[in-house]
C-alpha positions as a printed NumPy array, in Angstrom:
array([[-56.511, 187.676, 128.733],
       [-53.087, 186.005, 128.373],
       [-51.373, 189.407, 128.549],
       [-53.383, 190.281, 131.673],
       [-52.395, 187.031, 133.383],
       [-48.74 , 187.57 , 132.47 ],
       [-48.826, 191.054, 133.991],
       [-50.397, 189.71 , 137.174],
       [-47.755, 186.995, 137.443],
       [-44.989, 189.619, 137.238],
       [-46.715, 191.708, 139.901],
       [-47.194, 188.78 , 142.256],
       [-43.62 , 187.552, 142.068],
       [-41.873, 190.925, 142.076],
       [-41.87 , 191.049, 145.863],
       [-38.576, 190.945, 147.782],
       [-37.645, 188.008, 149.978],
       [-39.35 , 184.707, 150.703],
       [-41.801, 184.608, 153.595],
       [-42.239, 181.231, 155.238],
       [-45.347, 180.717, 157.328],
       [-44.89 , 180.31 , 161.049],
       [-46.966, 177.148, 160.759],
       [-44.577, 175.339, 158.408],
       [-40.84 , 175.97 , 158.089],
       [-38.843, 172.949, 156.904],
       [-35.801, 175.207, 156.424],
       [-35.73 , 175.635, 160.201],
       [-37.31 , 172.4  , 161.427],
       [-35.628, 170.17 , 158.858],
       [-36.927, 167.052, 157.141],
       [-36.379, 164.179, 159.59 ],
       [-35.217, 160.98 , 157.923],
       [-34.315, 162.703, 154.66 ],
       [-30.978, 164.371, 153.947],
       [-29.031, 165.914, 151.102],
       [-30.671, 166.85 , 147.824],
       [-33.882, 164.964, 148.581],
       [-34.217, 166.999, 151.773],
       [-33.975, 170.218, 149.789],
       [-36.656, 169.019, 147.361],
       [-38.858, 167.81 , 150.202],
       [-38.61 , 171.207, 151.927],
       [-39.894, 172.94 , 148.794],
       [-42.714, 170.433, 148.41 ],
       [-43.745, 170.923, 152.06 ],
       [-43.924, 174.699, 151.56 ],
       [-45.896, 174.272, 148.342],
       [-48.272, 171.879, 150.089],
       [-49.052, 174.395, 152.806],
       [-49.577, 177.249, 150.356],
       [-51.755, 175.241, 147.984],
       [-53.853, 173.959, 150.876],
       [-54.311, 177.328, 152.549],
       [-55.159, 178.983, 149.244],
       [-57.662, 176.256, 148.373],
       [-59.304, 176.705, 151.764],
       [-59.459, 180.495, 151.348],
       [-61.183, 180.477, 147.948],
       [-65.004, 180.332, 148.29 ],
       [-66.72 , 177.126, 147.177],
       [-68.808, 178.985, 144.605],
       [-65.617, 180.067, 142.798],
       [-64.283, 176.554, 142.228],
       [-65.889, 176.315, 138.775],
       [-64.635, 179.799, 137.825],
       [-62.071, 180.193, 135.053],
       [-60.639, 183.433, 133.616],
       [-61.42 , 182.347, 130.053],
       [-63.097, 179.331, 128.416],
       [-59.824, 177.832, 127.145],
       [-58.016, 177.495, 130.498],
       [-58.442, 175.393, 133.643],
       [-60.922, 176.347, 136.333],
       [-59.93 , 176.884, 139.964],
       [-60.835, 173.285, 140.818],
       [-59.059, 171.931, 137.754],
       [-55.796, 173.685, 138.618],
       [-55.773, 172.21 , 142.12 ],
       [-56.707, 168.771, 140.773],
       [-54.072, 169.093, 138.031],
       [-51.464, 169.581, 140.75 ],
       [-52.845, 166.54 , 142.577],
       [-52.702, 164.507, 139.371],
       [-49.08 , 165.528, 138.83 ],
       [-48.228, 164.473, 142.384],
       [-49.377, 160.985, 141.465],
       [-48.149, 160.785, 137.864],
       [-44.757, 162.484, 137.999],
       [-43.453, 160.556, 140.988],
       [-43.899, 157.303, 139.065],
       [-40.765, 158.458, 137.226],
       [-38.754, 158.047, 140.434],
       [-40.257, 154.745, 141.474],
       [-43.511, 155.576, 143.281],
       [-46.683, 153.743, 142.295],
       [-50.088, 155.356, 141.851],
       [-52.41 , 154.124, 144.652],
       [-54.506, 151.185, 143.53 ],
       [-58.008, 152.119, 142.43 ],
       [-57.228, 155.798, 141.829],
       [-58.426, 157.078, 138.44 ],
       [-55.645, 159.534, 137.688],
       [-56.753, 160.119, 134.091],
       [-60.124, 161.495, 135.146],
       [-58.957, 163.184, 138.337],
       [-58.532, 166.706, 136.979],
       [-62.174, 167.025, 135.939],
       [-63.625, 164.725, 138.599],
       [-65.272, 167.355, 140.837],
       [-65.758, 171.029, 141.622],
       [-66.766, 170.284, 145.215],
       [-64.443, 172.308, 147.433],
       [-64.171, 169.738, 150.238],
       [-63.401, 166.92 , 147.802],
       [-60.838, 168.995, 145.904],
       [-59.009, 169.913, 149.108],
       [-59.059, 166.316, 150.357],
       [-57.658, 165.09 , 147.033],
       [-54.966, 167.775, 147.06 ],
       [-53.903, 166.887, 150.61 ],
       [-53.793, 163.156, 149.854],
       [-51.65 , 163.793, 146.778],
       [-49.071, 165.709, 148.803],
       [-48.929, 162.895, 151.347],
       [-48.141, 160.609, 148.411],
       [-45.508, 163.033, 147.062],
       [-43.708, 163.303, 150.403],
       [-43.67 , 159.525, 150.797],
       [-42.257, 159.152, 147.288],
       [-39.381, 161.544, 147.996],
       [-38.681, 159.929, 151.373],
       [-38.65 , 156.391, 149.943],
       [-36.423, 157.222, 146.989],
       [-32.803, 156.049, 147.473],
       [-30.083, 158.663, 147.038],
       [-28.326, 156.182, 144.758],
       [-31.143, 156.606, 142.212],
       [-30.648, 160.349, 141.828],
       [-28.139, 159.968, 139.011],
       [-30.139, 157.329, 137.124],
       [-30.789, 158.374, 133.538],
       [-34.119, 158.194, 131.729],
       [-35.626, 159.328, 128.44 ],
       [-37.004, 162.858, 128.715],
       [-38.758, 164.969, 126.058],
       [-36.675, 163.568, 123.243],
       [-33.467, 163.682, 125.275],
       [-32.143, 162.461, 128.596],
       [-32.554, 163.515, 132.217],
       [-31.661, 162.141, 135.629],
       [-34.054, 161.373, 138.448],
       [-32.438, 164.335, 140.225],
       [-33.566, 166.487, 137.312],
       [-37.041, 164.994, 137.425],
       [-37.421, 166.074, 141.058],
       [-36.307, 169.565, 140.072],
       [-38.899, 169.58 , 137.276],
       [-41.642, 168.479, 139.687],
       [-40.841, 171.364, 142.052],
       [-40.839, 173.831, 139.139],
       [-44.128, 172.461, 137.847],
       [-45.73 , 172.92 , 141.271],
       [-44.384, 176.451, 141.559],
       [-45.822, 177.404, 138.166],
       [-49.29 , 176.268, 139.17 ],
       [-49.007, 177.848, 142.602],
       [-48.427, 181.15 , 140.824],
       [-51.426, 180.448, 138.603],
       [-53.565, 179.682, 141.655],
       [-52.464, 182.883, 143.384],
       [-53.465, 184.841, 140.285],
       [-56.847, 183.105, 140.168],
       [-57.397, 183.831, 143.857],
       [-56.697, 187.536, 143.419],
       [-58.922, 187.712, 140.358],
       [-61.855, 186.413, 142.44 ],
       [-61.066, 188.802, 145.292],
       [-59.093, 186.511, 147.612],
       [-55.815, 187.649, 149.154],
       [-53.38 , 184.768, 149.77 ],
       [-53.496, 183.843, 153.494],
       [-49.742, 184.256, 153.948],
       [-50.001, 187.818, 152.637],
       [-52.691, 188.481, 155.236],
       [-50.373, 186.953, 157.866],
       [-47.596, 189.349, 156.881],
       [-49.933, 192.345, 157.08 ],
       [-51.013, 191.392, 160.599],
       [-47.379, 191.245, 161.736],
       [-46.567, 194.73 , 160.459],
       [-46.583, 197.397, 163.181],
       [-49.329, 199.966, 162.883],
       [-48.209, 203.309, 161.5  ],
       [-48.689, 206.11 , 164.005],
       [-50.286, 209.268, 162.686],
       [-47.793, 212.131, 162.64 ],
       [-49.079, 215.217, 164.512],
       [-50.069, 218.073, 162.203],
       [-47.295, 220.376, 163.539],
       [-44.617, 217.792, 162.739],
       [-45.876, 217.388, 159.177],
       [-45.127, 221.047, 158.374]])
């Protein structure tokens, strides 16, 4: 199973170029109120938010408890894991977890599609606020990190990488249950239809 997932990951990411949805494009529209490195991080988080949300909405509710093998997260758990990270990881750069939110039990709290999507959306609102509120002066602050040291700049980079890893996992899950990512469908719709070549011209 692990080898199959690895092969699928290579297939999914071996496509040229980066397509940004017409609905969300922070590279074009910018990130008002945020500049510099934090703006670059925020742009990536905004794109991830849209893709996670659209993918979560596209996957049928009856597939939310599905998992490719017993020892890995289910569809719902992956989305809720991302939500949990959006609350936990940003505490490292000064954001506080909302009062009353049980982050420890969040990942396994529900398989209800509507609740999962609502939780995911709320977590990205929190993430964007955390990036926006963080002073640029804090970017070079050092902290203990996996037995070594890192800066808050590096933590933001890690958070983006972590989200990207689980976005890839979610894309793989979606395809395994027969769902094409919505942005892939968007790209197909934009492609001009191929005209059938007359039989005489084929010869």
